C-alpha positions as CSV (number, residue, x, y, z in Angstrom):
1,M,138.6,75.6,1.9
2,A,136.9,74.0,4.8
3,D,134.7,71.2,4.1
4,L,131.1,72.5,4.1
5,F,129.5,69.2,5.2
6,P,132.0,67.4,7.5
7,E,129.4,65.4,9.0
8,L,128.6,63.5,5.8
9,D,132.3,62.3,5.7
10,Q,131.8,60.8,9.1
11,A,128.5,58.9,8.3
12,P,128.7,55.3,9.1
13,A,128.5,52.9,6.3
14,I,125.3,51.0,5.8
15,S,125.8,47.4,6.4
16,A,123.9,44.5,4.9
17,S,122.1,43.9,8.1
18,N,121.0,47.5,8.4
19,A,119.8,47.7,4.7
20,T,116.0,47.9,4.1
21,P,114.7,44.5,3.5
22,R,113.4,43.4,0.0
23,P,109.6,43.4,-0.5
24,L,108.0,40.2,0.1
25,A,107.1,40.0,-3.6
26,D,110.5,40.2,-4.7
27,R,111.9,37.7,-2.1
28,L,109.3,35.1,-3.3
29,R,110.0,35.7,-7.1
30,P,110.5,32.3,-8.6
31,T,113.8,31.2,-10.1
32,A,112.6,28.0,-11.9
33,L,109.6,27.1,-13.9
34,A,108.7,24.6,-11.3
35,N,107.9,27.3,-8.9
36,V,105.8,29.5,-11.2
37,T,102.2,29.6,-10.3
38,G,99.6,29.9,-13.2
39,Q,100.2,30.3,-17.0
40,E,99.8,26.5,-17.4
41,H,98.9,27.2,-21.3
42,L,102.5,28.4,-21.7
43,L,104.3,26.2,-19.2
44,A,102.7,22.7,-19.3
45,E,104.7,20.0,-21.1
46,G,104.9,20.7,-24.7
47,M,103.8,24.4,-24.4
48,P,105.8,27.3,-26.0
49,L,107.8,28.7,-23.0
50,R,108.4,25.2,-21.5
51,L,109.8,24.0,-24.8
52,M,112.2,27.0,-24.9
53,V,113.5,26.3,-21.5
54,D,113.8,22.5,-21.9
55,T,115.6,22.9,-25.2
56,A,117.5,26.0,-24.3
57,S,116.5,27.4,-27.6
58,V,115.0,30.9,-27.4
59,S,113.3,33.0,-30.1
60,S,112.4,36.7,-29.9
61,M,109.0,37.1,-28.3
62,V,106.6,39.6,-26.7
63,L,105.0,38.7,-23.4
64,W,101.7,40.4,-23.1
65,G,99.7,40.4,-20.0
66,P,98.2,42.4,-17.0
67,P,100.2,43.6,-14.1
68,G,101.5,41.0,-11.7
69,C,101.0,38.0,-13.8
70,G,104.6,37.0,-14.1
71,K,106.1,38.5,-17.2
72,T,109.4,39.7,-15.8
73,T,109.8,36.4,-13.7
74,L,109.3,34.3,-16.9
75,A,111.7,36.4,-18.9
76,R,114.4,36.0,-16.3
77,I,113.9,32.3,-16.1
78,V,114.1,32.0,-19.9
79,A,117.1,34.0,-19.8
80,E,118.9,32.0,-17.1
81,N,118.2,28.7,-18.9
82,S,119.3,30.0,-22.4
83,G,123.1,30.2,-21.8
84,L,123.1,33.6,-23.6
85,H,124.5,36.8,-22.4
86,F,121.7,38.6,-20.7
87,E,120.9,42.4,-20.8
88,Q,117.9,44.1,-19.3
89,L,116.5,47.7,-19.5
90,S,113.1,49.5,-19.0
91,A,111.6,51.4,-21.9
92,I,110.5,54.0,-19.3
93,F,114.1,55.2,-18.6
94,A,116.0,54.0,-21.8
95,G,116.4,55.6,-25.3
96,V,117.9,54.9,-28.7
97,K,121.4,55.9,-27.3
98,D,121.1,53.0,-24.6
99,L,120.0,50.6,-27.3
100,K,122.8,51.4,-29.6
101,T,125.3,50.8,-26.8
102,I,123.8,47.3,-26.1
103,F,123.7,46.4,-29.9
104,D,127.3,47.5,-30.4
105,A,128.4,45.3,-27.6
106,A,126.2,42.4,-28.8
107,R,127.9,42.6,-32.2
108,I,131.3,42.2,-30.7
109,R,130.1,39.1,-28.5
110,R,128.5,37.7,-31.6
111,Q,131.8,37.8,-33.4
112,N,133.2,35.7,-30.5
113,G,130.3,33.3,-30.8
114,V,128.1,34.5,-28.0
115,Q,124.6,35.6,-28.6
116,T,122.9,38.3,-26.5
117,L,119.3,38.0,-25.0
118,L,117.7,41.4,-24.4
119,F,114.8,41.8,-22.1
120,V,113.0,45.1,-22.5
121,D,110.3,45.8,-19.9
122,E,107.3,48.0,-20.7
123,I,108.4,47.9,-24.4
124,H,105.3,49.6,-25.4
125,R,106.7,52.9,-24.0
126,F,109.2,53.0,-26.8
127,M,107.8,55.2,-29.6
128,K,107.3,53.4,-32.8
129,S,110.1,55.2,-34.5
130,Q,112.4,54.0,-31.5
131,Q,111.2,50.5,-32.2
132,D,112.5,50.5,-35.6
133,A,116.0,50.1,-34.0
134,F,115.2,46.5,-33.0
135,L,114.5,45.5,-36.6
136,P,118.0,44.9,-38.1
137,V,119.6,43.3,-34.8
138,V,116.5,41.0,-34.4
139,E,116.5,40.1,-38.1
140,D,120.2,39.1,-38.2
141,G,120.2,37.2,-35.0
142,T,122.5,39.8,-33.1
143,I,119.8,40.1,-30.4
144,V,117.2,37.7,-29.1
145,L,114.5,40.1,-27.9
146,I,112.0,39.4,-24.9
147,G,109.6,42.3,-24.7
148,A,107.1,42.6,-21.8
149,T,104.0,44.8,-22.1
150,T,100.7,45.3,-20.4
151,E,99.3,46.9,-23.7
152,N,97.9,45.1,-26.7
153,P,100.9,44.8,-29.0
154,S,98.7,45.0,-32.1
155,F,98.1,48.7,-31.1
156,E,101.4,49.7,-29.4
157,L,104.1,47.9,-31.4
158,N,105.3,48.2,-35.0
159,A,103.9,45.5,-37.3
160,A,107.4,44.9,-38.6
161,L,108.6,44.2,-35.2
162,L,105.7,42.0,-34.3
163,S,106.4,39.9,-37.6
164,R,109.8,39.0,-36.1
165,C,108.5,38.1,-32.6
166,Q,106.2,35.4,-31.1
167,V,103.4,37.0,-29.1
168,L,102.6,35.0,-26.0
169,V,99.5,36.0,-23.9
170,L,99.8,35.6,-20.1
171,K,96.5,35.5,-18.1
172,R,95.5,36.9,-14.7
173,L,96.3,34.4,-11.9
174,N,93.3,32.5,-10.7
175,D,92.2,32.1,-6.9
176,E,94.2,28.7,-6.8
177,A,97.5,30.4,-7.9
178,L,96.8,33.4,-5.7
179,E,96.2,31.0,-2.7
180,T,99.6,29.3,-3.5
181,L,101.3,32.7,-3.3
182,L,99.7,33.3,0.0
183,Q,100.8,30.1,1.5
184,R,104.4,30.8,0.3
185,A,104.3,34.2,1.9
186,E,103.2,32.4,5.2
187,A,106.2,29.9,5.0
188,E,108.6,32.9,4.3
189,E,107.2,34.7,7.3
190,A,107.0,31.5,9.5
191,R,103.4,32.3,10.5
192,A,99.8,32.4,9.2
193,L,98.3,35.5,7.9
194,P,96.1,37.1,10.6
195,L,92.9,36.9,8.4
196,D,89.8,35.0,8.9
197,N,88.5,32.8,6.0
198,K,86.2,35.4,4.7
199,A,88.9,38.1,4.8
200,R,91.4,35.8,3.1
201,D,89.0,35.1,0.2
202,L,88.3,38.9,0.0
203,L,92.0,39.6,-0.4
204,K,92.2,37.2,-3.3
205,T,89.2,38.8,-4.9
206,M,90.5,42.4,-4.5
207,A,93.9,41.3,-6.0
208,D,92.1,40.5,-9.3
209,G,94.6,38.1,-10.6
210,D,97.6,40.3,-9.7
211,G,100.2,38.1,-7.9
212,R,102.4,41.0,-6.9
213,Y,99.5,42.9,-5.5
214,V,98.3,40.0,-3.4
215,L,101.8,39.6,-1.9
216,S,102.2,43.3,-1.3
217,M,98.7,43.4,0.5
218,A,99.8,40.2,2.6
219,E,102.9,42.1,3.6
220,Q,100.6,44.8,5.0
221,V,98.5,42.4,6.8
222,F,101.4,40.7,8.4
223,R,102.4,44.0,10.1
224,Q,99.0,44.2,11.8
225,P,98.8,43.2,15.5
226,G,95.8,41.1,15.6
227,E,93.5,39.0,13.3
228,M,91.4,40.8,10.8
229,D,88.0,40.3,9.4
230,A,86.8,41.3,6.1
231,D,85.7,44.8,7.4
232,A,89.0,45.3,8.9
233,L,90.7,44.4,5.6
234,M,88.6,46.8,3.6
235,T,89.5,49.5,6.1
236,L,93.2,48.7,5.6
237,V,93.4,48.2,1.9
238,Q,90.4,50.7,0.9
239,R,89.4,50.1,-2.7
240,R,91.5,49.1,-5.5
241,A,90.6,50.7,-8.7
242,P,89.8,48.2,-11.6
243,L,92.4,47.9,-14.1
244,Y,91.4,50.1,-17.1
245,D,93.0,50.6,-20.4
246,K,90.7,52.9,-22.4
247,K,92.2,51.9,-25.8
248,D,92.4,48.2,-25.5
249,D,90.5,45.2,-24.4
250,G,90.1,46.4,-20.8
251,H,87.7,49.1,-21.9
252,Y,85.3,46.7,-23.6
253,N,85.6,44.2,-20.6
254,L,84.5,46.8,-18.1
255,I,81.6,47.7,-20.4
256,S,80.6,44.3,-20.6
257,A,80.7,43.7,-16.9
258,L,78.4,46.8,-16.4
259,H,76.0,45.6,-18.9
260,K,75.9,42.1,-17.4
261,S,75.4,43.6,-14.0
262,V,72.4,45.7,-15.1
263,R,70.9,42.9,-17.1
264,G,71.2,40.6,-14.2
265,S,69.4,43.2,-11.8
266,D,72.3,43.3,-9.6
267,P,72.4,47.1,-8.5
268,D,75.4,46.6,-6.2
269,A,77.6,45.2,-9.1
270,A,76.3,47.8,-11.6
271,L,77.5,50.7,-9.2
272,Y,80.8,49.0,-8.7
273,W,81.6,48.8,-12.3
């Protein structure tokens, strides 16, 4: 039978030079603790994550924090320095069958003297019945588990699993950390961001402590032909919706912000929240 799509066979291969460039946030992802911005309460001398990296002794943990605060980056750095076999999956796409495959392979490695570190992104997306699968392999040391979540683990994770993991809370990045990221972006692009001082400050405010967001917006700004003021930046970015988690702490944080705005007789802030 004749080939129905002969043109597909003749399509040129995509070379590395023609591939879509990686996003700026991914290109700037730190590979060592010395390059991580923020999270000093975990990374300073003698603090939990710093000790794990310095001693190459990793225990099961849950990294809880808002988007863009460095959970995945820190998990990768810890894994790189642990000397353990590294596996990674996302609870958005994986199921118990995928876990079983990883656990079976980890048991074989353990018999050969190699322990496995498993990083699970968005671990709260596993149902609590699925989370039960982790219990025996974490308990007997077959797996060292690092779970990352934006949700309160007390609500979303099994109590039995939490009792076997250390919960480390990551904070939103402050303006100083966001400024460091912007300076790294400028060094990567070999030019200054085309923003005046007010617009630069506004960009950090709109990021709301999210390092990935500030770098994504910086990447958009770099594509603009001329310098932008605050109004032009607002037109480009529009308005970012406040991070809202109706079941957890964010719900009460937003209510508190609204109440304080009303109490402070600030109508603009009250309307914002």
